[in-house]
N, C-alpha and C positions, 0 to 999 in steps of 0.2 A: 680785077677791080674795075677796069674800064669796059669790060664786056667784049673785048676784041683783042686779037693778037697784036703785039707791038714789037718792032725790031728797028735796028739801025740808028741813025744819027738824030732822030726826032726826039724832042724832050717830052716828058710826061705832061707838062703844062700845054705844050703845043698840040698834044693829042686831045686836049679838052679835060684833062684831069684837074679836079678841085683839090683844095688843101685837105679836106676831110678824106678824100680818096687817097691822097698822098700818105696820110697817117696810116690808113689801112694797108696800103701797099708796103710801106716801110715795115710795119709789124709783120706782115706775111713774109717779107723778104729778109728781115733781120738787118736792116740798114737804117740810117737816120732819115727822117722825113725831109730835111733840107737837101740831102743827096737825091732823093726821088724828084724833088722839084727843080733842082739846079743842073743836074747832069743829064746828058743824052742817054738813051736806052743802052747804047753801046758802051758808054763810060760807066754806067751803073752795073752792068752785068758782072764784072770781076769782083765787085764789092759784096755781092749777094752771099749771105750765110746759107750755104747749101743745106745745112742741117735744119733750118727753119722754113725754107722755101717749100711750097707744096709741089708735088710731082706734076710735071707738065701733062696736059690732056693727051689722051692717046689718039685723038683725031681732031680735025679742025672744028667740028661742031660740038665737041664735048666741053662741059664746063670744068673749070679747075676745081679740085677738091676743096672742101671747106678747110679753114685754118685748124690747127690742132685744138682739141677740146681742152678747156681749163676748168678748174673747180667752179668758177663763176663766170658767166658771160653776160654781156649787156648789148643791147641794140640801140644805136643812135638813130633818131629820126628828127627831121626838121619840123618844129612846131610853128615857126613863123620866121620871117626874114626882115631885115632892116636895111634900107637902101642907104649906102654911104658913098662918098665921092671916090674912094679908092680902097685898097685892101687894108686889113687890120692884122698886125703882127704881134699884138700884145694881148694879155688877158684883160677881160672886162672887169672893171671895179664894181663890186656890188655894195649896196648900202640900203638903209631903211629895211633891215631884216631880210635882205635879198629880194625885196619887191621892186627895187629900181637898180638900173645898171648905167654905167657911164663908159663910153667907148670913143676912141679917137682913131681916125684913119690917116693914111699917108696923104690924103687929099686935104688935110688940115681942117677937117670938120670934127666937132665934138658933139656927141649926142647923148642925152639922158633919155632913157627909155624904160617902159614898164616891162619887167621880165616875164610876166605871164602872157601879155598880149603882143608884145613887140612894138606897141605904139610909141612913137617918139613923143616925149613930154616937152622937150625943148632942144634946140640946136644952136650951136655957135660955130662960126667960121664959114 
């Protein structure tokens, strides 16, 4: 997921992993996303569901195999981003038939935005 081997006492976040990468890593490894973000690689290893984890690459330059195929697959891509003061750990509230969203961050800012363009319509905090 991070595109490089990871070992030891370093955490996923310290290695530059994002929350979306944590969700993907958790799915591939069969663990909770919170575990991926909060535990060191060494602490995470015993929790891994070996039946869901992909086989390790055979050499240092090989890519890990893709996750198991499912009946339906989807690809996520970032269409736009919205700058907030801190991280967001809750779902976005959608309204106006999904055309507007409302999100709050741990930085105590509240932003109403256009869901198609990502443009902030108003900000409080």
